[in-house]
N, C-alpha and C positions, 0 to 999 in steps of 0.2 A: 538680621544683615550683620557681618564681621565690619572692622571698618576697613578690611581693604576692599571687600566689593565696595562701600558705601564709597572709597577714593578711589574706586576706577567706573563707579557707571555716574561719577557725581563734585567727579576732580572742576567742574567751573561753579559748583553751587557755592556760595557761603554757607557753613552748616548752621543753624543756632538749635541746641538741644533744650528744651522743656521739663521743668517736672513741677511734684507737686509734694504738697505733707499735709494732716493733719495726724495730731493728735489730744491732748486733755489740753493741752494751752493752750491750744489755739489750729487754725488752716494757714499756713501761706503758701505762696508758690514761684517759682524764680522763673528767670533766663539771663535777662545777665541782668534785671537791676530785684531788689527784695521785697516784693507786695504779704500785706499781711488783707484776712478778709474776717468777716465778723464770724469771733474762735466756733461756736457749736452749733449756730444753724449752716453755716457752710457747710454742701458735700465736697469730699475726692474730687465727681466729677465733673463739679461748675468749677477749686481750684481747676484746676489741669486747663478747664476749659477762657478760664484768665492765661494763664497761661500764653495757651495760644494764641487767645486775641491779645495781647501784649507782644507776643512776636512778632505778627503780623505788622500790630502798628510801626515795633522800630523796624521792622524791614524795607515798609512802605520811604524809612526815608534816607536808605542804600544806597548807593549810587550802582553796584552789581546788579541787573536782570532777572538773574538766576538762584532761589532762593530756597535752600533745603531746611527745615521743620523735624525734627524726629522732636516722638511721643512716647513715651513710657506707657501711656495710655488710651489702648487699645477701642475701650471704648468713646470716648471721648474723637477717636479718629473718626469712626463705622457711626456715627451720630451723623458726620456730617455730610457726611452720604446721603444721607435722608434728605430728597429734597423736600421734603412739608415736616421739621422739626419746630418738635413744641416750645422748651429747652431759650431761650433770647439772647442767650451768649449763641449758641450757637446759630443761631438769628442772624444777630449783628456781626460774626463769623462768615456765612456766605454772605452777606449785604461788604466787606468791605473788599473777600476774595472778586466778587464779584465786579467791580469799583476799577479793579488793581491789575495796571496792565505788568507786572513782573508780573512773573511766573514760578508760583508760589509750592511745589511738592510740600507733600507729607509722607514721613516714615512711622512705622514702628520699632521704635527698639526697645526690647526686654530692660529691665532694672542694669546696673549696673555695665548698662554694655557700652559704655560712654559719652554716656551722661553725669558721671558724676559730680561731676561738677556743680552743675545745676543740682542735683539731689537733696549735696551738703545745703545749696543757698537756699533751696524748699524749705527743710529745715531750718533753718538759722533764721529766715524771713521773719518767724512763727515767733523769735527771741529775742529780738532786735529791737533797738530804739529810733534804727532807719530804718529799716522798712515800712508803704507808706500803704495807707491805713485804703484798703475798701470797702468803705463803709455799706454797702444796697446787699440783698439778698437775691438769688433769682426769685419766680413765683414755685416752684417744685420744692426749693428749699424753704418756702415760705408755709408749705402744702405743709413740707413732714412736721414743720417745727410747731406749728398747728393743729396736728394731729400730735406730736406728741402730749403738748401739754393735754389736750382732753382725756387719753391716753390716763395722765397725772393722775391729773383731778377725778376720772374715771376709780383709776384705779383704789387714792384713799375715801371713795366715798366706797367703793368695797369692802375695803378693809375695819371701816367704820361700821358696817350692816351687822346688827346684833344680830349675837352668838345666836338665838332660836333660829337664825335662817338656818338648812340645813343643808343645805350647796354649800354654802361660805364653806364648815366644816374641810370639805370633800374639793376645793375648788376652793386657791385662796389668790390664783394673779385668773385678771381678767384677760387675759392671753386666748387666745382660738388653740380648744387642740387639734393636736394634728392629727391622732386616730381613725381612719378612717370610719363614716360611718355604718349600721350593723347592715348584713346583707338584705334583714324584712325592715315590714313599720312593723311587725307583731314584736322585732325583735329592743326596736329605738324604743319604743311600747315604754319595756318593761325598763328598760337599763335606765330611759333618763328619771321615768315613774321611782323610778329604788334609789339615785341620787338626793331625790328634793323631798324623800320619805313618802310621799303621797301615795303608797299601793293598795290596790284594791284590795289584801288581803289585810292590810292595815289601818284601814280608813274607809269600810262597807257603809263602820256602826256611825258616823257623820247621812247619809244618806239614809236608811234605818232606823236612825230618831234611837240606835242601845247604846248602851257603853261600851264602851273601853273594850276590847280582846286581850283577853288574858293569857299567855301563853301557859297550856297545858304542867309545862315540865316544870318551869320555874315557879307559876308565880306572880306573873311579871307580868306590866304594860305587854304587850307586842310592839315592839316597833323592830325598821331597817337596823338599824344597831346593833338589836339587841338581837333580832337573825345570827349577821354576817359578826360578828363574834362572841357573844357571846354564851347562847343556845345551847348548851351538850347535846341535846337535840340534828344539830346540825355539825359537830365536830368532822364527820366523813367528812361531810358535801366543803365545808368549810377548805381541806387542803386548795382544793378551785383556786380558792382565793389566794393564798401562802400562803395560811394558816392570819390574818395579822392582826396587827395590835390596836391600832386605828380606824379609825373609821373613811377617812381620806390613805390609806392602803388597799384596804376590803376594795373601795369604788372609782380610784383612782384613775385617770387617763390608762395607762397601762391595765388595768386592767377592764380595760370596755369588752372584751370578749370573751371576758372569762363568767362575768357577774350572770347571762342570760341563762349559762352552763351551770352554775351555782344553784340555781330556785333551779332549773326543770328539775340539775338532780336531786334537789331536797325535797 
């Protein structure tokens, strides 16, 4: 909605612009006064919510009865319409609104369409020594922080895993792969066993109590790495995997659909 329409529709309203900003240096929000939040734990959603909450508190002190709060955060404005929000800041805002006799309305305004001053103030709030520090975070932000810490420790533990872990050579990160699962149980078993290096072809001897299988062509121990990277017998089939130079290139996420076809052809 442009400034002219706002002027016509909300002629008698006091207009308050809100905005929030998040950078590697911290998180801040502003409408009239500058505020800082815990730098890394606070999400931009929480900062935008706090900005609107503070704007409402300020609106309560005004003589005017009609207030228009303009925000560029559509996600927060939509959350305010939820009758059962989980976010405690949104709950607090709704409680303030229900107890207010003023006519407070909200309007979404895309970034840089009238709220430039609020946008500038929000950015300045991060580094300004005069900003008011709000040293608390929401349950949702705390949960995100906890999950990130757990993930960081898990990743560190995975990085320290012994190099004998065959899967670690292929998957260096604990982040889940986004590739859709194979279309059948059989394909999924083949791909998974290939990646962990324990296939029927290379490890059946553990059950039969026989010696390690030897590649008839190369006279070397038969392993998944040997088959996918080195054995000349599979040179033609190896094109399916893109002629990889490392086991990660051969069996990584982007090759999920090719692994089954490689062994089927080979």
